[in-house]
N, C-alpha and C positions, 0 to 999 in steps of 0.2 A: 356200466350198463352191459348186460349180456348180449351176445350176438343176435339171438332170436328177437329180443325186444328192440334192438336197433333196426333190424330189417323190417319189423312191423311198423315202426315209427316212420321210416322212409316211405313204405308202401302207402300208409294212410295220408301222408303229406302229399305225395304225388297224385293220389286220387282227388285230392281237394283242389289242386292247382287250377283246373278249368273253371271251377266255381268262383275262385278268387279272381281270376282274370276277367270273367264276365262281370263280376260285381264292380270292378274298377273301370270298366268301359263307360264312357259318357253316354247318356241316353240319346236316342235318335232324335234329331230336330224335327219338330212338327210345324207345318204351315197350315193355318186356318184359311180356307177358301170360302168366303161369305158372299152370296149372290142373291139378289132379289128375284131372279128369273128361275127357269127350270133347266135341268141338265140337257134335255133334248134340244133346247134352243141355243145352247152354247157349246156344241160339240167341237166346232172348229176352234173356238177360243180356248177351250180346255186343252185341246191337242197342241196349240201353239204355246200355251203356258208350260205344259209338260216338256215340250221340245226345248224351250228356253232354259228350263232347269237342267235338262240333260246336257245341253251345251256347256253349262256351268259346272258339270260334274255331279249333278244330283239326280238320282233316280228314285222315284216313289217306290217304297217298299224295300229298298236296298240300303241307302244311306240317308234317307229322308222319308217322312211320312206326311201325307196330305189329308187333312180332315175337311171334307166337303160338306157345306151346309147350303141347301137350296130352299128358298122361300116359296118357290112355285108361284110367283106373282102375287103372293099374299104378304105384303110388306109388313103387316102387323106382327108377323112371326120373327122378324129380324132381330129385335132387341133381345129376345130369349135365346136365339141362336148365337148372337154375339157373346152373351154371358156364358153360354155353354162352351164356346171355344176358349174363352178366358179361363174357365174352370178346368179345361184340358191342358192348361199351361203351355199354350202354343208359343212358338218362337217368334212368329210374325203372322199378320192377318192381311190377306188380299181381299179388297172389297170394291164392289161397283157402286154407282151413284146411290141407289136406294139403301145400300148396306153400310155405307161409310159413316153416316151419322150414328146409327146404332152401335157400330164398332167404336167410334170415337167416344160415345157415352159409356161404353163398357170398360175401357181401360185408358189410363194415362201413361202407361209405361211400356206396354207391348208395341213394337213398331207396326204401323198400319200403312200399307201401300194401296193407294186408291187408283181407280180408273174412272174418270168422270167426264161428262160432256160440259160441265158447268165451270165457271170461273172459280177456282178453289179459294181465292181470297174473298170474293163476294159471298161464296157459299159458306164461309166461316170455317174452312178446313185448315188453312195455314195463315200465318200473319202476313207473309209476303212471299213472292216467288223466289226472291234471292235469299231470304232468311225465313224459311217456313216455321222454324221453332217447333216445340212440342214433339209428338211421336208420330206425326203424319207426313208422308211424302207420296208422290205418285205422278200420274200422267193426266193431263187435262186436254181433251181434244177440242174443247170450246164449241161443240156443235150447238149447244144451247144459245150461245152468243150470236150465232149467225141465223137463228130462227127467223127473225124478221126478213133476212135476205131471201129466204125461201119463198116468202110471200111476194117479194119484189120480183123474183124470178118467174113465179107463176103469172104475175101481172104482165110481164114482158111476153110470155108465151100465149096468154089469154087476155089480151087488153080489154076485151068487152065483158069479161066476167065481173059481175057486180056482187055476187053472193059466193062466199067461200066458206067451207067447213073446216073446223079445227078439231082434231081428236086428241084428247088429253086423258091421262090416267090421274084421277083425283088423289090417289094415294101416294103419288110421287112427291117427294119433299119440295120439288121445284115447280109444282103444278101452278100455283098462284102466280109466280113470276112469269112462267111460260105464257099463261093466259093474258096477263097484263101487257107483256111486250107484243104479243100478236095483235091484240086489240089496238094498240097504239100504231103499229105498222099498217094495219088494214085501214084505219081511219085516215092516215096520211095518204093512202093510195085511193081513197074514195070508195072503198069496198065495204060491204056489209059482211060481218063474220059471225058465224054461228058455231058456238063451242059446245061439243058434246063430250060426255065422260064415258070411259070404258076402263074397267079394272079387271075384267075376265075375258076369256076367249069368246064366250057366248055374247057378251055385251058388245064386242067388236062387230059381230055379225049384225046385231040390232041397229047399231049406229049408222051403218051404211044405208040401210033401208030408210032411216030417218033423214039422212042427208039427201037422198033421192026425193023424198017428199018435200024437203025444203028448197028443192031446185038448185042445190049447190053446184056451181060450175066446176069446182075442183075441191079437193080435200088435202089438208096438210096434216101430217103426223108429227107430233113433237118427239123429242128424244126421250125414250123411256125403255127400260129393259123388257117390258111386256111386248111393246110394238117391235122393238129391234129383233126379238127372237121369233117373231111371227110375220116376217116380211112376205113369205110366200102366201100366207093367208090374206094379208092386206092387198097384195097385188092381184090375187084371184078375185077378191071382192070388188076392187076398183074396176077390173075388166068386166065382171058380171053386171055391175050397175052402170057401166060406161061413164065413169067419173074419173077424170084425170087426177092423179095423186102424186104427192112428193113427200119423201121422208128424209131424215138425216143421213141414212146409210144407203139409200138406193134412189 
């Protein structure tokens, strides 16, 4: 090989090195963040999530990517969003209560980490707490399980209250169970309970006026992403209508 051809070969090989190195680098891991609520209602939670990743050495946009999907309280959007994340070949999915069932239906192989207020065994997410099996794991605060206790607490604070209102999001997968447990607890306490539905911000406003017309002595909010992200609105409405209220988070 002549000297000029040898130098040209070396030069072309050197120029190609960065492309070859980049091609051999593994793709950046992607985490799917699937939530039934809206981003403005979960600012603190997202900040904590990102801080936890940072403490583990992961920074969004540097060595990991986060794909956020917000249903904005329209839970019917979640199945399509879950499938979209699966189509993006995410490494794992983080899902809250309304989102975990759609995520579970979308994939049997991608790890799913859930955050739920329900009993994950009774909810059908895991086989058992000690041996969850499948591709799901997570944290359960069990705030749904203590729902009847909130009615008992209200009864202790307002022993003469005979009419209590219960606010439920009918699109929540746990809505029927929440209603049934509340009815049983109120019956045991000798209370009359009125259940109203709200699945949007405007419907929450309307229900408070209705509770007032029903002469409800107090209102209980069930555990739901819509209500949990609008605690300020709920507190303001309770104050405006002068109705004592209790929620899972405040």
